[in-house]
C-alpha positions as CSV (number, residue, x, y, z in Angstrom):
1,M,23.3,-43.9,64.0
2,A,21.2,-46.2,62.1
3,K,21.6,-49.3,61.0
4,E,20.4,-51.7,57.7
5,E,18.2,-53.6,59.7
6,D,17.1,-50.8,61.2
7,P,13.1,-50.2,60.5
8,K,11.7,-47.3,58.8
9,Q,8.7,-46.0,57.1
10,V,8.3,-44.2,53.7
11,I,5.8,-42.3,52.7
12,L,5.6,-41.3,49.3
13,V,3.5,-38.3,48.1
14,R,3.0,-37.4,44.6
15,K,4.3,-34.2,43.5
16,D,2.2,-33.4,40.8
17,L,-1.5,-33.4,42.7
18,K,0.6,-30.1,44.6
19,L,-1.2,-30.6,47.6
20,G,-1.4,-27.4,50.1
21,R,0.9,-28.3,53.5
22,G,-2.0,-29.0,55.3
23,K,-3.8,-31.5,53.3
24,M,-0.1,-33.4,52.3
25,A,0.3,-33.5,56.3
26,A,-3.2,-35.3,56.9
27,Q,-2.0,-37.7,53.8
28,V,0.9,-38.5,55.1
29,A,-0.4,-39.2,58.4
30,H,-3.5,-41.6,56.9
31,A,-0.8,-44.0,55.3
32,S,2.0,-43.8,58.3
33,V,-1.1,-44.9,60.6
34,S,-2.6,-47.0,58.1
35,A,0.5,-48.7,56.7
36,Y,1.5,-49.3,60.9
37,L,-1.8,-51.3,61.3
38,E,-1.2,-53.6,58.5
39,A,2.2,-54.0,60.3
40,V,0.9,-54.5,63.4
41,E,-1.0,-57.3,62.2
42,H,1.5,-58.5,59.8
43,A,5.0,-58.1,61.5
44,P,3.8,-57.3,64.7
45,K,8.0,-57.6,65.6
46,V,8.8,-55.1,62.9
47,A,5.7,-53.0,64.1
48,D,6.5,-53.0,67.7
49,K,10.8,-52.5,66.7
50,W,10.1,-49.2,65.2
51,L,7.1,-47.8,67.6
52,M,9.6,-48.6,70.9
53,E,12.8,-46.6,68.0
54,G,11.4,-43.8,67.1
55,Q,9.2,-44.2,64.4
56,K,11.6,-43.4,61.4
57,K,9.5,-41.5,58.8
58,V,10.7,-40.1,55.3
59,V,8.5,-38.3,53.0
60,L,9.2,-38.6,49.1
61,W,7.9,-37.4,45.7
62,V,7.1,-39.0,43.3
63,K,5.6,-37.7,39.8
64,D,2.3,-39.0,39.7
65,E,-0.2,-41.4,40.5
66,H,1.8,-43.3,37.7
67,E,5.2,-43.7,39.7
68,L,3.1,-43.9,42.2
69,F,1.8,-47.7,41.4
70,D,4.6,-48.7,39.7
71,L,6.7,-48.0,43.3
72,Y,4.0,-49.8,45.2
73,K,2.9,-53.4,42.9
74,S,7.1,-53.5,43.1
75,V,7.2,-53.7,46.7
76,P,6.9,-57.6,47.9
77,K,4.5,-59.0,49.5
78,K,5.6,-59.4,52.9
79,I,6.1,-55.4,53.8
80,P,3.6,-54.0,55.3
81,T,2.3,-51.2,52.6
82,A,-0.9,-48.9,52.5
83,V,-2.4,-46.7,49.6
84,I,-4.9,-43.4,50.8
85,A,-7.7,-42.4,48.3
86,D,-8.8,-38.9,49.6
87,A,-12.5,-38.4,51.1
88,G,-13.0,-35.4,48.7
89,L,-14.4,-33.4,50.9
90,T,-11.9,-30.7,50.4
91,Q,-9.0,-30.0,48.3
92,L,-9.4,-33.5,45.4
93,D,-11.8,-35.3,44.2
94,P,-13.8,-38.3,46.1
95,G,-10.9,-41.4,45.1
96,T,-7.7,-39.4,44.6
97,V,-4.9,-41.4,45.4
98,T,-2.7,-38.9,47.2
99,C,-0.1,-41.4,48.4
100,A,1.1,-44.6,49.6
101,A,3.2,-46.1,52.5
102,I,5.8,-48.5,52.9
103,G,6.2,-50.0,55.9
104,P,7.6,-50.1,58.6
105,W,10.6,-52.2,57.4
106,T,13.9,-52.9,57.2
107,D,15.8,-49.6,55.9
108,K,17.6,-52.2,54.1
109,D,14.4,-53.5,52.4
110,I,13.0,-50.7,51.6
111,H,16.1,-47.8,50.7
112,K,16.3,-50.4,47.8
113,L,12.9,-49.6,46.6
114,T,13.1,-45.7,46.7
115,G,16.5,-44.8,47.6
116,H,16.8,-42.9,44.1
117,L,13.6,-40.5,45.0
118,K,13.6,-36.9,45.9
119,L,12.8,-35.8,49.5
120,A,9.3,-33.9,50.1
């Protein structure tokens, strides 16, 4: 059973882009790795614990870029984050922001920010 202090990561995906499954998976992977690397640098104990405890991830929908950035801006600076912009090689224009990752960080702190969102 998960505890409030257990680390998790949440990835916010823009629903308005209607990404294909493969494209969405790639963007979520980019966000997850990028935020993890941020955690390794700025919160190494949390990063290590997350890595050793199964790398819990939850993927959630946000309505659009505006909602994504509203949530992103509300994340305390101590929590590792990453915003992903597409290279524009396939489905999207270059620079299109597709998703953002929050954490790894404590389940409790991330849930306060994202608990109202629906699973993707």
